[in-house]
C-alpha positions in Angstrom: 0.0 0.0 0.1 1.3 3.5 -0.9 1.6 6.0 1.7 0.6 9.7 1.2 3.3 12.0 -0.1 4.5 14.5 2.4 3.5 18.1 1.8 7.1 19.1 1.5 8.0 19.0 -2.2 11.2 17.2 -2.6 13.0 15.8 -5.4 15.6 13.3 -6.2 18.2 13.2 -9.0 20.6 10.8 -10.6 22.6 10.7 -13.6 23.4 8.2 -16.3 27.1 8.5 -15.5 28.4 5.3 -13.6 27.8 7.0 -10.3 30.7 6.5 -8.2 34.3 7.7 -7.8 35.3 4.5 -9.5 33.7 4.7 -13.0 32.4 8.0 -14.4 31.2 8.3 -17.9 29.7 11.3 -19.4 25.9 11.6 -19.7 25.0 13.7 -22.9 21.4 14.5 -23.2 19.6 16.8 -25.6 18.0 18.9 -22.8 20.1 22.2 -22.8 18.6 23.4 -19.5 21.0 20.9 -17.6 24.7 20.7 -17.8 26.9 17.5 -17.7 28.6 18.9 -14.6 25.3 19.0 -12.6 24.2 15.7 -14.0 27.5 14.1 -12.9 27.2 15.6 -9.4 23.6 14.2 -9.0 24.5 10.8 -10.3 27.6 10.5 -8.2 25.9 11.7 -5.1 23.4 8.9 -5.4 25.6 6.2 -6.3 28.3 7.0 -3.7 25.6 7.1 -1.1 24.1 3.8 -2.3 27.6 2.3 -2.1 28.0 3.4 1.5 24.8 1.7 2.4 25.8 -1.5 0.6 29.0 -1.7 2.5 27.5 -0.9 5.9 29.3 2.5 6.0 26.2 4.8 6.4 25.2 6.2 9.6 21.5 5.7 11.0 19.9 7.7 13.7 21.5 5.3 16.0 24.5 3.3 14.9 24.8 2.3 11.2 22.4 1.3 8.5 22.1 -2.4 7.7 24.5 -3.3 4.9 22.9 -4.4 1.5 23.1 -7.1 -1.0 21.6 -6.6 -4.5 22.0 -2.8 -4.3 22.0 -1.5 -7.9 24.0 1.2 -9.5 22.1 4.1 -10.9 22.4 5.2 -14.6 21.3 8.4 -16.0 18.4 8.4 -18.3 17.9 11.2 -20.8 14.1 10.5 -21.4 13.6 10.6 -17.7 15.4 13.8 -17.5 13.2 15.3 -20.2 10.1 14.1 -18.4 11.4 15.8 -15.2 12.2 18.9 -17.1 8.8 19.1 -18.6 7.1 18.4 -15.3 8.5 21.4 -13.6 8.3 23.8 -16.6 6.0 26.2 -14.5 7.6 25.5 -11.2 4.7 23.5 -9.7 4.2 23.3 -6.0 3.3 19.6 -5.9 4.4 16.3 -7.2 3.2 14.9 -10.3 1.3 11.6 -11.1 3.6 9.0 -12.5 3.2 5.3 -13.4 6.1 3.2 -12.3 8.2 6.2 -11.3 8.9 7.8 -8.0 9.6 11.6 -7.7 11.4 13.7 -5.2 11.1 17.4 -5.4 12.2 20.6 -3.7 11.4 24.1 -4.2 13.6 27.1 -3.2 12.6 30.7 -3.1 14.7 33.8 -3.0 15.0 37.4 -4.0 18.6 37.3 -5.0 18.2 34.9 -8.0 20.0 31.6 -8.4 23.2 32.2 -10.3 24.7 28.9 -9.2 22.0 26.3 -9.0 24.5 23.8 -8.0 24.2 25.1 -4.5 20.3 24.3 -4.3 20.7 21.0 -6.0 23.3 19.8 -3.6 21.5 21.1 -0.6 18.4 19.3 -1.8 20.1 16.0 -2.1 21.8 16.4 1.2 18.4 17.1 2.6 16.5 14.1 1.2 19.4 11.7 2.0 19.9 13.1 5.5 16.3 12.3 6.5 17.3 8.7 7.3 20.0 9.9 9.9 17.5 12.5 11.2 14.5 10.3 11.5 16.0 6.8 11.6 15.3 3.6 9.6 13.9 1.7 12.7 12.6 -1.5 11.1 15.1 -4.4 11.3 14.4 -5.5 7.7 14.8 -1.9 6.4 11.1 -1.6 5.6 9.6 1.7 4.6 7.5 2.6 7.6 7.1 6.3 7.7 6.6 9.2 5.2 9.5 11.0 6.9 11.7 8.6 4.9 10.0 9.2 1.6 12.7 11.0 -0.2 15.4 8.7 1.3 13.4 5.6 0.3 13.2 6.8 -3.3 17.0 7.4 -3.4 18.1 4.2 -1.8 15.5 1.6 -3.1 17.9 -1.3 -4.2 16.1 -2.2 -7.4 16.2 1.3 -8.8 18.5 1.4 -11.7 17.6 4.6 -13.6 17.3 8.1 -12.7 16.6 11.5 -14.5 16.5 14.9 -12.8 16.0 18.6 -13.8 15.7 22.0 -12.2 13.9 25.0 -13.4 14.3 28.8 -12.3 10.9 30.7 -12.6 10.7 34.5 -12.4 14.1 34.8 -10.9 12.6 34.1 -7.4 11.9 30.5 -7.4 13.9 27.3 -8.2 12.3 23.9 -8.4 14.5 20.8 -8.5 13.0 17.2 -9.1 14.3 13.8 -9.7 12.5 10.8 -11.1 13.4 7.1 -10.3 12.4 4.0 -12.2 11.8 2.1 -8.8 9.2 2.8 -6.1 10.8 2.9 -2.8 7.9 4.2 -0.7 5.6 1.1 -0.2 4.5 0.7 3.2 6.1 -2.4 5.0 8.2 -3.2 1.9 12.0 -3.3 2.4 13.9 -0.6 0.9 16.8 -3.0 0.6 17.6 -6.6 1.8 20.2 -6.8 4.5 23.3 -8.7 3.2 26.9 -8.5 1.9 27.7 -6.0 -0.8 28.7 -7.6 -4.1 32.1 -8.6 -5.0 31.3 -10.3 -8.3 28.5 -10.3 -10.8 27.2 -13.7 -9.4 26.4 -11.9 -6.2 23.8 -9.9 -8.0 20.5 -11.6 -8.6 17.7 -9.1 -9.0 18.3 -8.8 -12.7 19.7 -11.1 -15.2 23.3 -10.5 -16.6 24.2 -8.3 -13.7 27.8 -7.3 -13.0 29.4 -5.8 -9.9 31.3 -2.4 -9.5 32.9 -2.1 -6.1 29.9 -3.2 -4.0 27.2 -2.0 -6.4 25.4 -4.3 -8.8 25.3 -3.2 -12.4 22.3 -4.1 -14.6 22.9 -5.9 -17.7 21.2 -6.0 -21.1 17.7 -7.3 -20.7 17.1 -10.9 -21.6 14.4 -11.2 -24.4 11.2 -12.5 -22.8 9.9 -15.8 -23.7 6.7 -17.8 -23.2 8.0 -21.5 -23.6 6.9 -23.1 -20.3 3.2 -22.6 -20.7 3.0 -21.4 -24.4 -0.8 -21.8 -24.5 -1.1 -19.3 -21.8 -0.9 -15.7 -22.8 0.0 -12.9 -20.5 2.8 -14.6 -18.6 6.5 -15.0 -19.3 9.0 -17.6 -18.3 11.0 -15.0 -16.1 7.9 -14.1 -14.1 7.1 -17.9 -13.7 10.6 -18.6 -12.5 10.6 -15.7 -10.1 7.4 -17.0 -8.4 8.7 -20.5 -8.3 12.2 -19.6 -7.2 10.9 -17.4 -4.2 8.4 -20.1 -3.2 11.1 -22.8 -3.0 13.8 -20.5 -1.4 11.3 -19.7 1.4 10.2 -23.3 1.8 13.9 -24.6 1.9 14.8 -21.9 4.5 11.9 -22.9 6.6 12.6 -26.5 6.3 16.2 -25.8 7.6 14.8 -23.9 10.7 16.1 -20.5 9.4 12.8 -18.5 9.4 12.0 -16.0 12.3 8.6 -16.4 13.9 7.1 -13.3 15.4 5.8 -15.3 18.5 9.4 -16.1 19.3 12.6 -17.8 18.0 12.5 -19.5 14.6 9.7 -21.6 13.1 10.3 -25.3 13.7 12.2 -27.4 11.0 10.2 -29.3 8.5 10.7 -32.9 7.9 8.8 -33.5 4.7 8.5 -30.3 2.9 7.9 -30.9 -0.8 9.6 -28.7 -3.5 7.2 -26.9 -5.6 6.9 -27.4 -9.4 5.3 -24.9 -11.7 2.0 -26.2 -13.4 0.5 -24.7 -16.5 -3.0 -25.8 -15.7 -2.8 -24.2 -12.3 -1.5 -21.0 -14.0 -4.5 -21.0 -16.4 -6.8 -21.0 -13.7 -5.0 -18.2 -11.8 -4.9 -16.2 -15.1 -8.6 -16.6 -15.6 -9.2 -15.0 -12.1 -6.6 -12.3 -12.5 -8.0 -11.1 -15.8 -11.3 -10.3 -14.0 -9.5 -7.5 -12.2 -11.7 -7.9 -9.1 -9.7 -8.1 -5.9 -11.5 -10.8 -4.1 -10.8 -14.6 -3.9 -12.4 -16.8 -6.7 -15.1 -19.2 -5.6 -13.9 -22.6 -4.6 -15.9 -24.1 -7.4 -13.9 -22.1 -10.0 -10.6 -23.7 -8.6 -11.5 -27.1 -7.3 -8.8 -28.5 -5.0 -6.6 -25.3 -5.3 -5.7 -22.7 -2.7 -5.1 -19.2 -3.6 -3.2 -16.0 -2.5 -3.9 -12.5 -4.0 -1.9 -9.4 -3.9 -2.4 -5.9 -5.6 -0.4 -2.7 -5.8 -1.8 0.7 -6.9 1.4 1.0 -9.3 0.1 0.8 -12.7 1.8 -1.5 -15.3 4.1 -2.6 -12.6 6.9 -4.8 -13.8 5.7 -8.3 -13.6 8.9 -9.8 -12.3 9.0 -7.2 -9.6 5.3 -7.9 -8.8 6.2 -11.6 -8.5 9.0 -10.9 -6.1 7.0 -8.3 -4.0 3.8 -10.4 -3.6 5.8 -13.5 -2.7 7.7 -11.5 -0.1 4.6 -9.8 1.3 2.8 -13.1 1.8 5.7 -14.8 3.4 6.5 -11.9 5.8 3.3 -12.8 7.8 5.3 -15.3 9.6 7.9 -12.8 11.1 5.2 -10.0 11.4 2.5 -12.0 13.2 3.8 -15.5 13.8 2.4 -19.0 14.2 4.2 -20.4 17.2 5.9 -23.6 17.9 2.9 -25.9 17.7 2.8 -25.1 14.0 -1.0 -25.8 14.0 -3.4 -23.8 12.0 -6.2 -23.3 14.8 -9.3 -21.4 14.4 -7.8 -19.0 17.1 -4.8 -18.3 15.0 -6.8 -17.8 11.9 -9.1 -15.4 13.5 -6.6 -13.1 15.2 -7.6 -9.4 14.5 -5.3 -7.6 12.1 -2.9 -10.4 11.9 -3.3 -12.2 8.5 -1.5 -15.5 8.4 -3.2 -17.5 5.6 -0.9 -16.3 2.8 2.1 -17.5 4.6 0.5 -20.8 5.7 -0.7 -21.5 2.2 2.9 -21.0 0.8 4.4 -23.1 3.6 1.8 -25.9 3.4 3.8 -29.1 3.3 1.7 -31.1 0.7 1.0 -28.1 -1.7 3.5 -28.6 -4.4 1.8 -27.5 -7.7 2.2 -23.8 -8.2 0.7 -21.5 -10.9 0.5 -17.8 -10.9 -0.6 -14.8 -12.9 0.0 -11.0 -13.0 -2.4 -8.7 -14.6 -2.3 -5.0 -15.5 -5.7 -3.7 -14.4 -7.0 -0.2 -15.0 -6.3 1.0 -11.4 -3.9 -1.6 -10.0 -1.4 -4.4 -10.7 -2.9 -7.8 -9.6 -1.0 -11.0 -8.6 -2.6 -14.3 -8.1 -1.2 -17.5 -7.0 -2.9 -20.9 -6.8 -1.6 -24.0 -5.1 -2.5 -27.7 -5.5 -3.4 -29.5 -3.5 -4.9 -26.7 -1.4 -3.7 -26.1 2.0 -5.1 -24.1 5.0 -7.1 -26.7 6.7 -8.2 -25.7 10.2 -6.7 -27.7 13.1 -4.1 -29.3 10.9 -0.3 -29.0 11.0 1.1 -26.6 8.4 4.0 -29.1 7.9 5.5 -32.1 9.8 7.9 -31.0 12.3 11.3 -32.5 12.3 14.8 -32.4 10.7 14.7 -32.0 7.0 15.5 -34.9 4.8 19.1 -36.1 4.5 18.4 -39.0 2.1 15.4 -40.3 0.0 14.2 -42.5 2.9 13.2 -39.3 4.6 10.8 -38.2 1.9 7.3 -39.6 1.3 6.8 -42.5 -1.1 9.2 -42.4 -4.2 10.1 -38.7 -3.8 13.8 -37.9 -3.6 15.8 -35.7 -1.3 17.6 -32.4 -2.1 19.9 -32.6 0.8 21.2 -29.0 0.3 17.7 -27.5 0.2 16.2 -29.9 2.7 13.2 -30.3 0.2 11.6 -33.5 -1.1 11.5 -33.5 -5.0 8.3 -34.8 -6.4 9.6 -35.3 -9.9 
């Protein structure tokens, strides 16, 4: 869910120069109202700051901010710069309306003119970034929890890879500076970055395909052409979106099986003895696609998906990248465990299900031991982006164990029937 923008108009900037002191390339755009020197200053400010976060060198209100893995380096985008320039042509007092872009903006007033706008640009950047030290990132998982971090969140959001900024002087008495970002950092309760170790090689960077590493910051490679080979008869989904859903579900289930997932009710959730590894199912996907295409945010009737469970997610970001939607929805569903908890009994009781303001059913369906057939869909609706996953066989049976408690398999004999054991993952392969 998005939080309201603060009344303070602030903006952020970036530049298509490789943004650090390590690799700096010129960014040449057609917009003559910006100089390369200011572009470079903006871009370098962002990337140097993001690198400090990645390496655990950036102060928080108390102590230091958590270090980051998968923190991407920003590049300057001339199209975004021009969009920013057009948006502030008349020095507006409020933020614009953007699809899939975040905006920071700051307005300066003065009777003496603005002969050196670098001063205002630099002050704006420091003000936005400084909100983290001033207000503090208080969530242990680096989640966006307060609008006081709005500008900082847009600057630091780890998946952002492009930026474009501009300034405009109006009437000699007003200067407006704004930055656009191709990632949205201001979603409530969504991590701005994931705690981890800064990259040392490209293989450490997993958010985007073909990524490299530049001294702690991941660099986004050329996009891989989209394919629809896995379920070619289903339109509207791609193999990369399917793989993201499947990978995240199995990574979470593996971590749970090995006893590594924190439970809000204390300690870690118990280990799982017979957790099945999910497989992607095209018929289940077809059912999820059918429901997602209706663009109605409510569960489908059981008769429309016999034998299947279902998780739903929506974001008000329009035309949101489907791979990002897959990642964000999976993460939000799973986070119910560490936000609300299940407890060591691992039993889906009626009391647990009916706790006020503490949804747990998305997590329990993802973690349901015998649910192994996964099919998902992401739909771009008129007012939101919609993610639907369905699971077979369905889980979430009241007064039942979510999974069998015990040490994960170490050999095939630890798995049901003829299933085989993936010792590294602690999961049982069904195929």
